[in-house]
N, C-alpha and C positions, 0 to 999 in steps of 0.2 A: 560394153563392159568391159572392165580391167581385168586381164587376169596375168597376174604379173608371176614368176618363177615356173611355168608351166611346160612341161615337155612335150613337145608335138612330134615325134617321130625320131629323128638323128638331130633336132633342130632346137635349143634351147630357147623360148620365147619369153625375153622378160617383160616386154609389154605387149600388151594385144589392143586393137580397137579397132569395132568395125569399118569398112569400107576402105582398109590398106590392102594394097597389093604386097603377096609375098617378099616381091624385091626390096618395095620401101620398108616392110615392118622387119626385114633381116639387116638390111641399115640400119637402122634407129636402134635395133638391140647391136649391133655393133659399136655404134657411137657411145652407148652406154658403156660397154664393156672397155672401149679406149677411155672414157672417162673415169675409171678408175685405175688405168694404169698410168694414165697421166698424173693423175695424184699422188702416185708412188714419187712420180718423179719432182712435183711440187713440192712435197711433205720433206725432203731429202736435201733439194738444193735451196730449200727456202728455210730450212728450219737449223736444229742444234748441230747437225751434222756438217752443214756448212760452216756454220759459225765457228765450229773448234777445227775445221781445217785451213780457216784462216787464221784462226790464230795459230796455228801450229807452224804457218809457213811465216809466221812472224808479219803479219798483218797488223800496224797499230790505229787508233781509233780514226785518224783521215784515210787511211785507206779502208777501213771495214765503211765510213763514208761514201767514198767513191765507188765501193762495190754495190752497196744500197743504192747510187743513183744510177748506176747504168742502165738497168732495165726500165725505168721509169723514164729516162730519157730515149731507150729506144722506141718507146709508143708513140713519139713524135714522128718517125718515121712511117709509120702505118699508115700515114695520108699519101705518102708517095706510094708507097707498096700498093695501097689501093687502086691511085689512078693505073699504077702498071697492071693489074687486074681487071681493070673494068677497060682497059683500051685492048688487052690481050685477049681476054676471056680463058685464061689460063690457070684458073686458082688452082685446080687438081695437081698437074704438073708441079706447081711451086708449092704447094703445100708439101708433097711427098718429098720431093727432092731437098729442098731448103731444109724443111723439118725434121725428117730422119735423120740427114745431116748434122744439125744441130743439136738436137736431142743427145746423139751419140758423143758428142763433143765432150758431155760430161763425164765419161769415162776417161777420155784424155785428162782431162783436168786435175783428176785423183792420180794421175800417174807425176805429176809436174816433181814432186819431191823425191820422186827416184831417177828424174832426167836433169834437172837441175840441183847443183850442189849445194849444201848449206851455207858456204862463204860467199853466195852470191844471193842472200836475200831479196835485194830490190828486183834482180830479176825473176825470180819465181814469181813476186807479187804482180809485176807488169806484166808479164806471160798469162798470170791466170785471169788481170784483168781484160786482156786482147780476146781469150777464149770466151770470157762472160760476156764482153761485148757481142762476138759473134752469134753464141746461146741467146741473148737479147734479142738480135735482130732476125735470128729463125724463130722464134716468137714471137715476133711482130707481124710474120709472115703466116705463122698459122692461127693466131687468133682472128687476122681479118678476112682468112680463107675458110675458117670455121664457122664464125657467125654469119659470114654469109651462104653457105651450104645449109645449115642447121633452119633456118627461116625460110629457105627455099624447100626442103624437106620436110618439116613437121607443120602439119595443119595446124591454124590458129586454135582450133576447135578445141585442141586436147594439148597444147603445148605447158600448160600449168601442171597437168598429170604427168606429162612426157618427163619433163626436165626435174619434177620432184622424184620420179622412181633414179633416174639417173643421179639425182644428190644423194639419194641414199647410197649407192655404189659407191659412189667418191668418199662419201662420210666414212663408213665402212673401211673403205682401203686404205683412209689416212688414218683411223684409229689403231690398225693394225700395223701400218708402216711405222707409225710414231714408236708404238710399244715395240715392235722388232727391231728397228735401226737405235732406240736407247740400249737394248740389251746388248745387240751387237757391240757398241761404242763401248760399253761396260767391262766388256769381257776379251776385247782384241783394243788393246793398249797402241799407241803409236799412229805412225801413217797409215798402216795397213788396215786397220777398221776405218777412217775415211776414204782409203782408196777402195776398199770394198762396198761401202755405203755410194759413193757416188758412180762406181762400177754398175751397179745395180741401178741407180738414177736414170742412166745413160740406156741401160738394156729396155728397163719399163718406158722411158721415154720416147725411144724409138719404135717399140710394139704399139704404141698410143698412136703413133702417125700412122705405122705401118698396115692397121686394120683400115684404114680410109683405101688403101686400095681395093678393098672387097666390096666398097659400095658402089652404086650406080651415081655417078656423079650428074645433076640435070643441065643443061649447059645455063652458064649465066643470061640473064636479059637483058639486050643491050638499047639504049634509044635508039627511036628512028633517026635516019639520017646521018649516021656515022656517029664516032666519039667524039668526046666533047674534049676541050682543053681543062688543065686541072682546076685553074682558074673558076672557069664556067659550074664545075663539078662543086668546087667549095660554094659559090654563091648560090648555087641551088638548095646547097645542104641549110646555110644561113639565113635564107627565105622561106623554107620549111616552118613554119610558125609553129604546129605542134610539136616537132623535132628538137627545136630551139629551144622551145619552153621546160620540155623534159630534161633536155642537156643541161642547161642552167640551173636548174631545180638539182638535180642530181650530183653537180659539181658543188652546189653549196652544200648539199648533203655530207659528200664525201670532205669536204673541210672541217663540218663540224664534227665528223668522226673520227678523220686521222689526227685532229690540232692536239688527240689527247692519247691516241692510241698507243703509240711507242711505250708510253709510261706505265701501261697494265702492270705487265712482268716486272718491271723494276721496282713498282711499289710492294709487289707481292713480296720480293726477294729482301728489300731493302727496309722496308718500312714494316711491314707484318713480319717478317723473320720466317717464311716459307722455303721448303726445301725444293730443289728443283723438279724432282718426281709430283710432291704435293703441288707445285705450278702446273705441270702438265697434266695431271688428273682433273685439277678442278677448272683450269681456263681451257681445255682443249678436248679432251677425254670425255668429261659428262656432258657439255653441252652436244656435243656430237652424238653423243648415245644417243639423247634425247631427242634430238633433231633425226634418226635415223627412223624413229617410230611415227614421229607427225607430219614430215614435209612431203609424202604423198596424199596424205590428207588434204593440207594446205593447196596442193596443187588441186585438187579434185575443187576444192571452194573457188581457185581464182578462176578454172573452167565454167562454172555454175554462177559467179557473181560477180567477177572481173578481177583484175590486177590491184586496181585503185581501192577498192573499199577493202581489201588483204592488207595492203600498206597502213591505210588509216586505221585499222584496228590494231596490227600487232605494232603500229607506231609508237601506239599509246604508252607501252613498257620501253621500246626503243629509246625513245627522248629520253626517259627516267634513269637508265640505264648508268650514266656516269654519275650521277645524283648521289645513286645508291651506295656508290664506293665510298661516299663522304661518312658513312657510319660505320665503317670496317676499321679494323686495327688489330694490333698484335693479340689481342682479348677475345675479339668478335670476328674472326676472318670466315667462320661458320655461313655471314651474310652472304659472302660470295659463293659459298653452294647454292645458296636459294637462287640469288640473280643468275648466276649460269646456267642453273636448271629452267629459270624462265628464258634466260636468253636461247637457250638450244629448243626451245618451243615456239619463241615467236620473231626472234631476229634473223634468221635463216629464210624465213617467209616472206620478211619485208624485202631481202636481198634478192630473192626469186622474182616476187613481182616487181621491180624496179627494172632485173632485166629485160622481163616479158615486155613492158611498157616500152622500151628502148627498140627493143627487136620490132614490135607491133608497130611501131610510128614510122620506121624507116621504110620507104617505097621498094617496089621491085626494083625500080632502073636504079643504078648505080648503088645498089646497095651496101656495097663494100664499105664505101667510099663514108657513108652516113655513120655507120660503125667503126670508122677509123677515127673520124671526127671528135666521135662521140668519145673514143677513148682518149683520144690523146686530150681533149680539153679537161676531163675528169682524172684523169691520171697526173696530169702535170699540175694543174692548180688545185686541183680536188684532193689531191695527195700529196706530191713532192712540197708545194707552196705550204701546205699546214704542218705537213712534219716540220718543215726548217721553220715556222712560225711558232709551234708548239717548242720546238728542243730552244730556240732563242728564249721565250717567256721563261720556260723552266731554270734555263742556266741564268737569264742576266736581270730579270725583273720579279718574278715570282717569289725568290727569297725575299726580299724586303718585306712580302706580306708575311711570310714565316715567320718574319723576325718579331713579329707583332702578338704572338703566342696568343692569337685567338683561338677557342674551344666551342666546338657544338656537340649537342650530348654528351660531353665529357670526353670526347676525343680531339687533340690537338691540332689544328688544321696545318697540314703542309704544303709545300710547293704543289706535289701533287692532287691534294684537296684541292685549289684553285682553280689549276687547268681542269678538272671534271665539273667544276661549276661553270667555265666558258664555254666547256664542251657541250653541258646540259642545256645552257642558255640558248645556244645555238640551234639546237634540235629543236627546242620547244618554237622556236620561228620558224621551223620547216613544217613540223609536222602540222600546226595549227593553223599556221599562217600561209605557208606556199603549197604543201601537198593537195588541197583541195585545189589549188589552180591549173593542176594535169587533167589533161584530158583522156577519155577513155570510151569508146563507143561503146552502148548495148550495155554497160555495168549498173548494177544494184547498189543501193546506197551502204553505208558500213555500222547503220542501225539494222537493215535487212537481215545484212551478214550474221550479225551478232545476236540477233533472234532466233535465226536459221538454225543456226550454229547450236545456240545452247538447247532448242527443240531437239536438234540431232542426238547430242551428247546426252541428253535425260533421257531420251528412247533407248541412246544404245546402253547407257548404266540400266535401264531398268529391263533390256531384252538380259544383258549379263547378269544380273539379280533373280530373274526365273531361271536362266537355265542353271544357275548355282543352286536355287534350292530346290528343282527338279532335280539335278544330280544329289544332292543331299537326301532328299527323298528316298531315291531309287537305292541309293547306299543303305540308308536305313533298312528296307523292306527286304532286300536281299540278306542283311544281316539276321533280321525275325526270321525269315525263313531258312536260314541255316542255323539259328537257335533251335526252332519248332523242328526242324528235322533232326537235330542233333537228340534234343529231348526225345523225339521218338522212338529213335533207335536206342538208346539208352533203357528205356520202357521195355522196350521188346528184350533186349539182352538179359535185364533183371527177371523177366520172365519165364 
């Protein structure tokens, strides 16, 4: 039975499950807290504060593209990092030393405007690129080590619930970070605001990794007969039919999602005419707040019914998400509110299910190589390639269709609407055609999940209604009793 947020002596138990040792439970709780710290770092270094900093040091559009490409390119290094970890088995030392140093570099980046003069803008930009590349390389080490560790630590029977609880803490940290950093940048102008924000990112990022020093790390499992060559490891990954299928399907999914992902904010700002605050509230804060309340519930469904049925059920909305944007416009942006509420309810559950699928498919031996190969493939081809193609289509091809001045439901079709159509069509192929091909042992059907969830929700609503009715009845009874007592006291006073 889960008992989150319960105090046991001096130790705060964020997640509990029967059969876990105290040492393992403490380690899992620390990883939850570290996720919240890491979210602070990620939101600052990947959000408006970072974009504003780059603009402040005079980075042009080409430079912004290079900065965006550096983290993606670093993912390809994960394969070499994984090979080194599998050969040495020293994932703890690598993660702690490289991870803490890399995260703290963000504070150094924030000082660049004070160290390099305004008269040398190119030197500023190149210096920032070098440090960002070092940070990205550090994150590659962190990613391989982290996923290798958690799959050894978190029992498969509770991964859905556990990662659901961890996701709640990350979402809350993300919401608070976005609001507080935005307020900071609004009040502290110039380089100082960006420097403070990046310093906070460095400190929290370093604390994220430092917490892993308090964990008991199990030894990495090695194949009998000694270490293997890099080629043999990669060949073993390619020959694993189940893992290969999951990787290829999720690569396709990433391509379908990211081909239009960069243009949601642009559409809201330039076509609908929303303010930055409205964009942040509707597209980030609102869905994250909703997800906080439901992700643990979805995590329990994954543990009882399986990840695949959760992905199939929530995928029905996820495939329609970009298509709903066709009906938005300057006078109907309220549709985005409904769409993002539904996204908070369903989309994060789909992503969490996908994470559990590839983690479960990676075997114990050489697991970090499987994880690094998955990220290298999905990030390079499912992210970078799709973003590049989407940008090319929006810039050079789709304006010709926009010039035709087509209308749907009275809304003029823009180049952004057409890229949403392409993404929607690709997603339909994924959810209805490719997702059923993914394999998962002992999972139930999506139909069973839907029926069981409907019964549980109906029973929960009935219990809530009964509790509310009893509360109202008790309040009425107490009110009537007070009235009777008051009336009796008045009669006695008159006599």
